[in-house]
Every structure is written in C-alpha cells, then in structure tokens.
C-alpha positions in Angstrom: 0.0 0.0 0.0 2.5 2.6 1.2 5.3 0.1 1.1 7.4 0.7 -2.0 9.6 3.4 -0.5 9.8 1.7 2.9 11.0 -1.6 1.3 14.3 -0.2 0.2 14.8 1.5 3.6 14.3 -1.8 5.3 16.7 -3.6 3.0 19.4 -1.1 3.8 19.2 -1.8 7.5 21.7 -4.3 9.0 20.0 -7.5 10.1 20.5 -8.5 13.7 22.0 -11.9 14.5 19.5 -14.7 14.3 19.6 -17.7 16.7 22.3 -20.2 15.8 20.1 -22.5 13.7 17.3 -20.1 12.7 17.6 -21.0 9.0 14.0 -19.9 8.4 14.6 -16.3 9.5 17.8 -16.2 7.4 15.9 -17.5 4.4 13.1 -15.0 4.9 15.6 -12.1 5.0 17.3 -13.3 1.8 13.9 -13.7 0.0 13.1 -10.2 0.9 16.3 -8.9 -0.6 15.8 -11.1 -3.7 12.4 -9.5 -4.2 14.0 -6.1 -4.6 15.6 -7.4 -7.8 12.2 -8.2 -9.5 12.0 -6.4 -12.8 9.1 -4.6 -14.5 8.1 -7.7 -16.5 8.0 -9.8 -13.3 11.2 -11.7 -14.0 14.5 -11.5 -12.3 16.7 -10.9 -15.3 17.4 -13.4 -18.1 15.0 -16.4 -18.1 17.4 -18.9 -16.7 18.0 -16.6 -13.7 14.3 -16.2 -13.2 14.1 -20.0 -13.2 16.7 -20.2 -10.5 14.9 -17.7 -8.4 11.7 -19.7 -8.6 13.6 -22.9 -7.9 14.9 -21.4 -4.7 11.6 -19.8 -3.7 9.9 -23.2 -4.1 12.5 -25.0 -2.0 12.8 -22.4 0.7 11.4 -23.1 4.1 8.1 -21.3 3.2 7.7 -23.4 -0.1 6.4 -20.5 -2.2 4.3 -21.1 -5.3 2.4 -19.0 -7.8 -0.5 -18.6 -5.4 1.7 -16.6 -3.0 1.6 -13.4 -5.0 2.9 -11.5 -8.0 6.6 -11.9 -7.0 6.2 -15.6 -7.8 3.3 -15.7 -10.2 4.6 -13.2 -12.8 8.0 -14.9 -13.1 6.3 -18.3 -13.2 4.1 -17.1 -16.1 7.2 -16.1 -18.0 8.8 -19.5 -17.5 5.7 -21.5 -18.3 5.0 -19.5 -21.5 8.5 -20.1 -22.8 9.0 -23.3 -24.9 12.7 -23.3 -25.6 14.0 -26.9 -25.0 17.3 -25.7 -23.7 15.6 -24.4 -20.6 13.6 -27.6 -19.9 15.7 -28.6 -16.9 15.4 -25.2 -15.4 11.7 -25.1 -16.2 11.0 -28.3 -14.3 13.0 -27.1 -11.2 11.4 -23.6 -11.4 7.8 -25.0 -11.5 8.4 -28.1 -9.4 5.9 -26.9 -6.7 3.4 -25.3 -9.2 -0.3 -26.0 -8.5 -2.2 -24.2 -11.2 -3.0 -26.4 -14.3 -1.3 -24.3 -17.0 2.0 -24.3 -15.0 1.8 -27.9 -14.1 1.2 -28.8 -17.7 4.2 -26.7 -18.9 6.4 -28.3 -16.2 5.3 -31.9 -17.1 5.9 -31.4 -20.8 9.4 -30.2 -20.0 10.0 -33.1 -17.7 8.9 -35.6 -20.4 11.2 -34.1 -23.0 14.1 -34.4 -20.6 13.4 -38.0 -19.8 13.4 -38.8 -23.5 16.7 -37.1 -24.2 19.4 -39.7 -23.5 22.2 -37.2 -24.3 20.9 -34.9 -21.6 21.3 -37.5 -18.9 24.9 -36.4 -18.4 23.8 -32.9 -17.4 23.5 -32.4 -13.6 20.7 -29.9 -13.9 18.6 -32.3 -16.0 19.2 -35.1 -13.5 18.2 -32.8 -10.6 15.0 -32.1 -12.5 14.3 -35.8 -13.0 15.1 -36.8 -9.4 12.9 -33.9 -8.2 10.0 -34.7 -10.4 10.4 -38.4 -11.6 8.8 -39.3 -14.9 6.4 -42.2 -15.3 9.2 -44.4 -16.6 12.6 -43.7 -15.2 15.3 -43.5 -17.8 18.4 -45.8 -17.7 21.3 -43.7 -16.3 24.8 -43.8 -17.8 27.9 -44.1 -15.7 29.6 -40.9 -14.6 32.4 -39.8 -16.9 35.9 -39.4 -15.7 36.4 -36.1 -14.0 32.7 -35.5 -13.4 31.8 -33.0 -10.7 30.8 -34.4 -7.3 27.3 -33.2 -8.0 27.0 -35.1 -11.3 28.8 -38.2 -9.9 26.5 -38.5 -6.9 23.4 -38.2 -9.1 24.7 -41.0 -11.5 26.3 -43.3 -9.0 24.7 -46.7 -8.2 26.1 -46.2 -4.7 25.9 -42.5 -4.0 27.7 -42.9 -0.7 30.9 -43.9 -2.6 31.3 -40.4 -4.1 33.7 -38.3 -2.1 32.1 -35.0 -1.2 33.8 -31.6 -1.8 35.4 -29.9 1.2 32.8 -28.0 3.3 34.7 -24.8 2.6 34.4 -25.3 -1.2 31.4 -22.9 -1.4 29.0 -23.5 -4.3 30.6 -26.9 -5.1 29.7 -28.3 -1.7 26.2 -26.8 -1.8 25.5 -28.3 -5.3 26.8 -31.7 -4.1 24.8 -31.5 -0.9 21.5 -30.8 -2.8 22.2 -33.7 -5.1 23.2 -36.0 -2.2 20.0 -35.2 -0.3 18.0 -36.3 -3.4 19.9 -39.6 -3.4 19.1 -40.2 0.3 22.4 -39.1 1.9 22.7 -36.8 4.9 26.0 -34.9 5.0 27.6 -35.2 8.4 30.0 -32.2 8.3 28.3 -28.9 7.6 29.6 -25.4 6.8 28.6 -22.5 8.9 25.4 -20.6 8.2 26.0 -17.4 6.1 25.3 -14.0 7.6 22.4 -12.4 5.8 23.7 -9.5 3.6 22.9 -6.1 4.9 22.6 -4.1 1.7 20.0 -4.0 -1.1 23.0 -3.5 -3.4 24.2 -7.1 -2.9 24.3 -8.7 -6.4 21.5 -11.1 -7.1 23.9 -14.0 -7.9 25.4 -13.7 -4.4 22.0 -13.6 -2.8 21.0 -16.8 -4.7 24.2 -18.6 -3.6 23.6 -17.7 0.0 19.9 -18.8 -0.1 20.9 -22.1 -1.7 23.2 -22.8 1.2 20.6 -21.8 3.8 18.0 -24.1 2.1 20.4 -27.1 2.2 21.2 -26.4 5.8 17.6 -25.9 6.7 16.9 -29.5 5.8 19.8 -30.7 7.9 19.6 -28.6 11.1 17.0 -29.0 13.8 14.0 -26.8 13.0 13.7 -23.9 15.3 9.8 -24.0 15.6 9.8 -25.4 19.1 11.7 -24.7 22.2 13.8 -27.7 23.2 15.4 -28.7 26.5 12.9 -26.8 28.7 13.3 -27.5 32.4 10.5 -29.6 34.1 7.4 -27.6 34.9 6.6 -26.8 38.5 3.4 -28.5 39.9 0.1 -26.7 39.7 -1.4 -25.1 42.7 -3.4 -27.5 44.8 -6.3 -25.1 44.7 -6.8 -22.0 42.5 -6.1 -18.6 44.0 -8.5 -15.7 43.8 -8.0 -13.5 40.7 -6.2 -10.8 42.7 -3.8 -13.3 44.3 -3.2 -15.0 40.9 -2.3 -11.7 39.3 0.0 -10.7 42.1 1.8 -14.1 42.0 2.2 -13.9 38.2 3.9 -10.5 38.6 6.3 -12.0 41.1 7.1 -14.8 38.6 7.7 -12.3 35.7 10.0 -10.2 37.9 12.1 -13.3 38.6 12.5 -13.9 34.8 13.1 -10.4 33.6 16.5 -8.7 33.2 16.5 -5.0 32.6 12.8 -5.3 31.7 13.4 -7.8 29.0 12.3 -11.5 28.9 13.1 -14.6 26.8 11.8 -18.1 26.2 13.3 -20.0 29.2 15.4 -22.5 27.2 19.1 -22.6 26.7 20.0 -20.4 23.7 16.6 -18.8 23.9 16.6 -17.1 27.3 18.1 -13.8 26.1 15.9 -10.8 25.3 13.2 -11.6 22.8 11.0 -8.7 21.6 7.7 -10.5 21.1 7.9 -12.2 24.5 9.0 -9.0 26.2 6.2 -7.0 24.7 3.5 -9.6 25.7 4.8 -9.8 29.2 5.1 -6.0 29.6 1.5 -5.6 28.4 0.4 -8.4 30.8 2.3 -6.8 33.7 0.8 -3.3 33.1 -2.7 -4.6 32.7 -2.4 -6.9 35.8 -1.2 -4.0 37.8 -4.1 -1.8 36.6 -6.5 -4.5 37.7 -4.8 -4.7 41.1 -4.9 -0.9 41.5 -1.2 -0.5 41.8 1.6 1.0 39.7 3.3 -1.2 37.1 6.6 -2.8 38.3 9.7 -0.6 38.1 11.3 -3.0 35.6 8.5 -2.2 33.0 10.0 1.2 32.1 13.4 0.0 31.0 11.6 -2.8 29.1 9.5 -0.3 27.2 12.6 1.7 26.4 14.3 -1.4 25.1 11.5 -2.1 22.7 11.5 1.4 21.4 15.3 1.2 20.9 14.7 -1.7 18.5 12.8 0.4 15.9 14.4 0.3 12.5 14.2 3.1 9.8 11.2 1.4 8.2 9.3 1.7 11.5 9.4 -2.0 12.4 10.3 -3.1 15.9 12.3 -6.3 15.7 15.6 -8.0 16.1 15.8 -10.9 13.6 12.5 -11.2 11.8 8.7 -11.8 12.4 8.5 -8.1 12.0 4.8 -7.6 11.9 4.1 -9.8 14.9 6.8 -8.2 17.1 5.9 -4.7 15.9 2.2 -5.3 16.7 2.7 -6.6 20.2 5.4 -3.9 20.9 3.0 -1.2 19.8 0.4 -2.5 22.2 3.0 -2.6 25.0 4.1 1.0 24.3 0.5 2.1 24.2 -0.3 0.3 27.5 2.8 2.1 29.0 1.4 5.4 27.9 4.8 7.2 27.9 4.8 10.4 25.9 8.3 9.7 24.7 7.1 6.6 22.8 4.4 8.3 20.8 6.6 8.9 17.8 7.8 5.3 17.9 4.2 4.1 17.8 3.4 6.4 14.9 6.3 5.1 12.9 5.4 1.5 13.7 1.9 2.1 12.4 3.3 3.4 9.1 5.2 0.1 8.9 2.2 -2.1 9.5 0.1 -0.3 6.9 2.9 -0.6 4.4 3.2 -4.3 5.1 -0.3 -5.1 3.7 -0.3 -7.1 0.5 -2.0 -4.8 -2.0 -1.6 -2.9 -5.3 1.7 -1.4 -4.1 3.4 -4.8 -4.6 1.4 -5.8 -7.6 -1.3 -7.8 -5.8 -4.8 -7.7 -7.4 -7.9 -8.2 -5.3 -9.5 -10.5 -7.9 -6.5 -12.7 -8.6 -4.4 -13.0 -5.4 -5.9 -15.0 -2.5 -3.6 -13.1 -0.1 -4.6 -9.6 -1.2 -5.4 -7.4 1.8 -3.6 -9.7 4.3 -0.5 -9.1 6.4 2.2 -11.7 7.1 5.0 -12.0 9.5 6.8 -9.2 7.7 9.7 -11.1 6.3 8.1 -14.3 4.9 6.1 -12.7 2.0 3.0 -14.8 2.9 0.0 -13.2 4.6 -1.9 -15.2 7.2 -4.9 -14.6 9.5 -2.9 -14.6 12.8 -0.6 -11.7 11.8 -3.5 -9.9 10.1 -5.4 -10.2 13.4 -2.5 -8.8 15.4 -1.8 -6.0 12.9 -5.4 -4.9 12.8 -5.6 -4.8 16.6 -2.5 -2.7 16.9 -3.5 -0.3 14.1 -6.9 0.3 15.8 -5.3 0.9 19.1 -2.8 3.3 17.6 -5.7 5.4 16.2 -5.7 4.6 12.5 -8.8 6.1 10.9 -11.6 3.5 10.8 -12.2 4.5 7.2 -8.6 3.9 6.2 -8.2 1.6 3.2 -6.0 -0.7 5.4 -9.2 -2.0 7.1 -11.3 -2.1 4.0 -8.7 -4.1 2.0 -8.3 -6.5 5.0 -11.9 -7.4 4.6 -11.2 -9.1 1.3 -8.5 -11.3 2.9 -10.6 -12.0 6.0 -13.5 -13.3 3.9 -11.2 -15.6 2.0 -10.2 -17.2 5.2 -13.8 -18.0 6.2 -15.7 -21.2 5.4 -18.9 -19.4 4.4 -19.7 -20.7 1.0 -18.9 -19.4 -2.5 -19.5 -15.6 -2.2 -16.1 -14.1 -1.5 -14.5 -17.4 -0.9 -11.6 -18.9 -2.9 -11.2 -22.0 -5.0 -7.5 -22.9 -4.9 -5.6 -25.8 -6.5 -4.1 -28.2 -4.0 -0.5 -29.1 -4.0 -1.4 -32.8 -3.7 -3.9 -32.6 -6.5 -7.6 -31.6 -6.5 -9.1 -28.3 -5.4 -9.7 -26.7 -2.0 -13.1 -24.9 -1.8 -14.7 -22.9 1.0 -16.7 -24.8 3.5 -20.0 -23.7 5.0 -19.7 -23.9 8.8 -18.8 -20.2 9.3 -15.4 -20.8 10.9 -11.9 -19.7 9.8 -8.6 -21.1 8.6 -5.0 -19.9 8.9 -4.6 -18.9 5.3 -7.0 -19.2 2.3 -7.3 -22.9 1.7 -4.8 -23.8 4.3 -5.4 -24.9 7.9 -3.1 -26.6 10.5 -6.3 -28.2 11.8 -6.4 -30.4 8.7 -8.8 -30.8 5.8 -11.9 -32.8 4.9 -12.5 -34.4 1.5 -16.0 -33.5 0.5 -16.1 -34.9 -3.0 -13.9 -36.4 -5.8 -10.8 -34.2 -5.6 -12.6 -31.6 -3.6 -11.3 -30.6 -0.2 -12.3 -28.1 2.6 -9.7 -26.7 5.0 -10.9 -27.2 8.5 -12.1 -24.3 10.6 -10.5 -24.1 14.1 -10.9 -22.1 17.3 -8.0 -19.6 17.5 -8.4 -18.4 13.9 -12.2 -18.2 14.1 -11.7 -15.9 17.2 -9.1 -13.9 15.2 -11.5 -13.6 12.2 -14.4 -12.4 14.3 -12.4 -9.8 16.2 -10.8 -8.6 12.9 -14.2 -8.2 11.3 -15.4 -6.1 14.2 -12.3 -4.0 14.1 -12.8 -3.4 10.3 -16.3 -2.0 11.0 -18.7 -4.9 10.6 -21.4 -5.3 13.2 -22.6 -8.5 14.9 -25.6 -8.5 12.6 -23.4 -8.9 9.5 -23.8 -12.4 8.0 -20.0 -12.9 8.1 -19.7 -12.1 11.8 -22.9 -13.9 12.8 -21.8 -17.1 11.1 -18.4 -17.0 12.9 -20.1 -16.3 16.2 -22.4 -19.3 15.7 -19.3 -21.5 15.1 -17.6 -20.2 18.2 -20.7 -20.8 20.5 -21.2 -24.3 19.1 -17.6 -25.3 19.4 -16.7 -23.5 22.6 -14.1 -25.2 24.8 -11.6 -24.2 27.4 -9.8 -27.5 27.4 -8.7 -27.6 23.7 -8.4 -25.5 20.6 -11.4 -26.9 18.8 -11.5 -28.0 15.1 -8.4 -30.2 14.8 -8.9 -33.5 13.0 -6.0 -34.9 15.1 -6.9 -34.8 18.9 -3.2 -34.8 19.7 -2.9 -31.4 18.0 -5.8 -29.7 19.9 -3.4 -28.5 22.5 -1.3 -26.5 20.0 -1.3 -22.8 20.7 -3.7 -23.1 23.6 -2.7 -19.9 25.5 -2.8 -17.9 22.3 -6.2 -19.3 21.8 -7.3 -18.2 25.3 -6.1 -14.7 24.6 -7.9 -14.5 21.2 -11.0 -15.9 22.9 -11.2 -13.3 25.6 -10.3 -10.4 23.3 -13.0 -11.4 20.9 -15.9 -12.5 23.1 -15.7 -9.2 25.2 -16.8 -7.5 21.9 -19.7 -9.8 21.2 -23.2 -9.4 22.8 -23.8 -12.3 25.2 -27.2 -13.0 23.8 -25.7 -13.9 20.5 -23.6 -16.7 22.1 -26.1 -19.6 21.8 -24.9 -23.2 22.2 -26.2 -26.0 20.1 -28.6 -27.0 22.8 -30.1 -23.5 22.8 -28.6 -22.4 26.1 -26.7 -19.1 26.4 -22.9 -19.3 26.8 -21.5 -17.5 29.8 -17.8 -17.7 28.6 -16.3 -15.9 31.6 -17.7 -18.4 34.1 -16.0 -21.2 32.2 -12.8 -19.6 31.1 -11.7 -17.8 34.3 -11.9 -20.8 36.8 -10.3 -23.0 34.3 -7.4 -20.6 33.7 -6.9 -19.9 37.4 -6.8 -23.6 38.0 -3.8 -24.0 35.6 -1.5 -21.6 37.5 1.6 -23.2 38.9 3.2 -22.9 42.3 5.8 -20.4 41.1 3.0 -18.1 39.7 3.5 -19.1 36.0 1.3 -20.8 33.4 2.6 -23.1 30.7 1.1 -25.3 28.0 1.5 -28.8 29.3 -0.1 -30.3 26.2 2.1 -28.9 23.5 5.3 -26.9 23.2 4.5 -25.9 19.6 4.8 -22.2 18.8 7.0 -21.9 21.9 4.1 -22.5 24.3 6.3 -24.8 26.4 7.8 -21.5 27.7 6.2 -20.5 31.1 7.3 -16.9 30.5 5.4 -16.6 27.1 2.3 -18.4 28.5 2.2 -16.2 31.6 2.1 -13.2 29.3 -0.7 -14.7 27.3 -2.6 -15.7 30.5 -2.4 -12.2 32.0 -3.7 -10.7 28.8 -6.5 -13.2 28.8 -7.4 -12.4 32.4 -7.3 -8.6 31.6 -9.5 -9.0 28.5 -12.0 -11.1 30.6 -12.4 -8.4 33.2 -15.9 -7.1 32.9 
C-alpha cells in the first residue's frame, strides 16, 4: 500500500544476528532482498536466472508457489510460457511446486522431454529435475564420466555414498553436491557455517542466490527452530486456585524473577536472552495486571519499554531478527499500554510500517487474482496469514488509525477468503497434492486461504475443505469487528455461531487430530477473551439452545492451571513456543485482563 519506498529503507538496514540455527529467518531475509531485484516484467533478469529464483523460492522453508503473490506468479508465467527446449531442466525445477493447471502442464511437458533425451542425462541440472519430479518411466542412467563433478557423480552413482564430497569450505561446489546428495538419500555429516544475511539491497543477485541455496540445504539438515527444546521440568500446579487478585500478584512475582532489565526470553538454553515478542507480551500483561490490582506497574517495566523502542528500524518496524509484523504489533500494544509520551513517535512510525506491510496494489497484488490480497504476514516471509493480520489490525486500531482507512477495507477481502462461508467471496484454490480446495459452509476460519493446520476434509472427488478451528475463528471475528462490521453482518454472525457451538476451554477446537488440539492453547485463550468481550452475550447460543457464559467457564479453568511459582505453561504442546512459562504467563495475564468485565 505505502510500502514501496519503505521496502528499500528496510533492505538497507543491518540485520541482527539470528539464533544459531534459525535458517527460516535467514531465508526470509534473503527472500526479501531477492524480491528487490524483481523487474518490470515480473522476471529477475534473463529467463534462466528467473528459473533459478523460482527454484529457490519453491525449496525455501516457506515453499512459495504461484498462489503466493505476484513476486512468484509473474515470473512463473514467463517461465511457463517459454517453450525453448534448452531451458527444460530449469523449467522443471522452477515449476516443481506449481499447482495451477497451465503451469503444471508446462512443467510436465518439459520433464517428459528431458526423460526422452538420452544425451541430456549427463547434465547435472537435467538429472536434478528428473530426481525432483520423476517421470512415469525412469530412464536408464549412464555411468559418470571421468572427471565428473561431485554433483554429477552422486546423481549418477549406483552407490551415491561412494562419491567423495567436496570440502565444506568449497562454497558452491559443496552446496550443489549437498543438494544432489540429499536427493539420493544421503545426509551430510559435516556442515559449513550458516552465512550471515547480507545487509545491503545492493548485494548482487547471484550472491543472494548462492547464500539462499546454502541456507536451504542447511535448513533440511539442522534441527528446525519452531519449538523450544530442553525446557526444564514444569513446577506443579497449585493444589487449589487462587483468587483472581492473588493469581495476578503471584504472576507479577514470577515475571519479575524472569526479567533482566525489563526484557524477557523463552526459558530455554540459547533462547533465554531478550526476545522482543515475549518481552512485549509480558510487559503488556504486567501493566494490565497492575491496573486490575490498582497498583503502579513494576519498576522493571519502564526499561523494558525503552528497550522495545530502541529496536525500531528506519522502516518503522520493531524487531531483532524477523517476524517483524508480529513483534511490531505486540510492541505497539505494550508501548500504548505504557502510555509514555516519549514513545508516541515510535508508535506512529510503527503504524506506518504495519500499513505498508499489507499485500496490495503497491506490490502488484490484485484483489480479484491473489488470495492473499489485503492480508499481512510476519513481515519477512512474504505470505500473509490470518494470525498476523489479526495482530496488525488490533495494533492499528489501538494506535488510532482512521476506521475508514483503506487498510481496514482491504483487509476485509483477505478475511473473507479465510472464512468457510460458501462461495461468495471465498476462494477455489488448486491443491499441491492434486484436487481443489473450496470454501466450507460452517462459518469458521482457517489460517490462510485454503490452508489450515487443523487439517482438511474431503467432501467430493478431488474436492477438499480446509478445517475451521478455534483460535483463527476468534481472530477472524475480532478482525471483522475492528474493520467496522457489526454483529448482525452475515460474516460475523456465522463466525459467532461456530464459536458458540464449538466453545471449549480444554482444547483449541476444530483439529482433526486430537493430539494437536493443545497446540497454541494460550494464544487461543487470549484470542477468545479479546474477541468475546466485543460480542453481545445474547448472540452466544450453544447448540442445545442455552446461552454461553464464557467468563464463568474460562476464568476458573485458567486460574486452576496456574503453577506454584506463579506461572502458566502449555503442558499439552510446546508448539509455537508455548512450552515456555514466560510466554504463556504473558498470554494468561492478557486473557485475564480481557476477561475483566
């Protein structure tokens, strides 16, 4: 929207050090820099280079395809429309993850030509393409010629483990061999160091591509960073729940024991240093708990707020190593909760960043073509989702953005595409595994259009519906209300019906796998309380016709989960870092504050 100028500013800003194995954040930063090299026709230079960009985007941790927006779609169209045989191997690799029929057809035609070309089977790129997307009949492979590169040799060898790898400091030679070796089932044991993300938008595109190639290879070999490992055992729960006032006071004691200079982390080795998202959530929780207790906020809150403000970058984001929209949104709320005049300009700049982060015409998105139009993503991963959109809308409203601003109106398009409410406004999307994902009719919400961690249901031959689930249906409902819809609007009313009929304080409802229903439970509680406080109680009708009194169910349950040290933690799932007592205590305090009538 207002992002084009800000993008270059953000690219010129040095990136802070990521955690040791956070390949996902490194890849996100490199993808953002690569996007700055997109040309007017949607390509990234000569067609072979555009193919390589698409190949890397498709293999990156986010697995981008042409549905993810114009930065992929337009280049993919160029590649699919070209018919030159010499680019067939590149075409297969570039479109390996394609899902729309024209691109799948172009890719498969190129693959079949490669398989029929015996002479081409001594070309490493052609072999990569055929191993990546095997033909119906596998061709007979020749022996590797003398002097073949390690990449070609490992692709042709009957025993790939017999091929000596390049030295780990051999740069691109090692990376190319490692990619090929992974396709042959090998797992390199000695790895090079992760590259440092380049800090300049002037970094040449070929260098960015080499760095991303290495990060992608290492991402598949290093332990993912999506869950906190090696957390200490959780303290026991209290034998009986405290009163609300006593629980709040004890939680403040716990947070004080975990803070250092007003900053907080994730409680695990390597993750216990200052983390802006955790710090912001806990500062907000501490301020609101203190307000409920009628006392001043703890003294450590002030330096914590100043630390958050000090993280602001020239583009307005508040972050250290990525997830910029999420951390900026929660940091804005903490700074607004703090109410310090010195932070007003920081909040204003942060609001400018959030508005600029929306996927819209400024980046080539079209409301009729792009399922992600109007949404907001993490801010570095190029893929909008409902969770980040929910956080950004809430922060923008609190910061005083005009309710008539186009930011809210464009968001409505994205919100509707995340709702299972029939055809009008919904999206029919090709599915990576074949078939089509269509909108359901239960009124609930998914994480992204056609995509839900709660699973999917097959409703016909090749027809699937992404499952609605609790936390995102709360996020959808509150977001609709923030964007100006009323409870009488069909979209809001349908979501509220889903919430009342699926209400639970013991699990995040909607998951097809019961073992996953504990994922993100404390985020779910926060979303629940922040949403239901905005909904008229008489609209919350259970399936048996009774009225839902959500506070009388949520508050006793949450108070009963507090532990003897004053903390809360998700004992069911550590996914999304919820094994961390510090993070869950922040969520719990925000839930209790939002539940206060």
